[in-house]
C-alpha positions in Angstrom: 0.0 0.6 0.0 1.3 3.3 -1.0 2.1 5.9 2.0 0.4 8.2 0.6 -3.1 5.6 0.9 -1.9 5.1 4.4 -1.5 8.3 5.2 -4.8 9.5 3.9 -6.5 6.1 6.2 -4.4 7.5 9.3 -6.6 11.1 8.7 -9.8 9.3 8.0 -9.6 7.3 11.0 -8.2 10.2 13.4 -10.8 12.4 12.0 -13.7 9.7 12.7 -12.5 9.5 16.0 -12.6 12.6 16.7 -16.2 13.2 15.4 -17.5 10.1 18.4 -16.0 11.3 20.1 -17.7 14.7 19.8 -20.8 13.3 19.1 -20.5 11.2 22.8 -19.6 14.2 24.6 -22.4 16.1 23.1 -25.1 13.1 24.5 -22.6 12.8 28.1 -24.2 17.2 28.0 -27.9 15.9 27.3 -28.0 13.4 29.3 -26.8 14.9 32.1 -29.9 17.2 32.7 -31.7 14.1 33.8 -31.1 14.6 37.4 -34.0 13.9 39.3 -35.2 10.5 41.1 -38.0 10.9 38.6 -36.3 12.5 35.2 -34.2 9.3 35.4 -37.5 7.2 36.1 -39.2 8.4 32.6 -35.4 8.4 30.8 -34.8 4.4 32.5 -39.0 3.8 31.0 -38.2 5.1 27.6 -34.5 3.2 27.6 -37.1 0.1 28.7 -38.6 0.2 25.3 -35.0 -0.6 24.3 -32.8 -3.6 23.4 -29.3 -3.4 25.3 -27.3 -3.2 22.6 -29.4 -0.3 21.2 -29.1 1.3 24.5 -26.1 0.4 25.2 -23.3 3.5 24.6 -26.6 5.2 26.8 -26.3 3.6 29.4 -22.4 3.4 30.3 -22.9 7.0 30.1 -25.1 6.7 32.6 -23.8 4.5 34.4 -20.4 6.7 35.0 -22.5 9.9 35.3 -24.3 7.8 38.5 -20.7 7.1 39.4 -19.2 10.6 39.6 -22.3 11.6 41.8 -22.0 9.6 44.2 -18.3 10.0 44.7 -18.4 13.8 44.9 -20.5 13.5 47.8 -24.6 13.6 45.7 -27.0 11.2 44.5 -29.5 11.4 41.6 -30.7 14.9 42.0 -28.0 16.2 43.9 -29.3 15.2 47.0 -26.6 15.7 50.0 -27.5 13.2 52.8 
């Protein structure tokens, strides 16, 4: 494979990864808005209509956000008991 083709492939790969990271950050920011127990219950209800594979990325983000909130000392909804 010629070097120029390899270089182009690397650039395309990097651009695709950058686009995916941006999309994941945007999705994460949108999901962060669901903080109260009622909002999360509604979101869980909606996610329950879809397969695990369809919602895998969303559930991973939500689990990470829950973990980060708990580490920061607050539960879902910002409750500090």
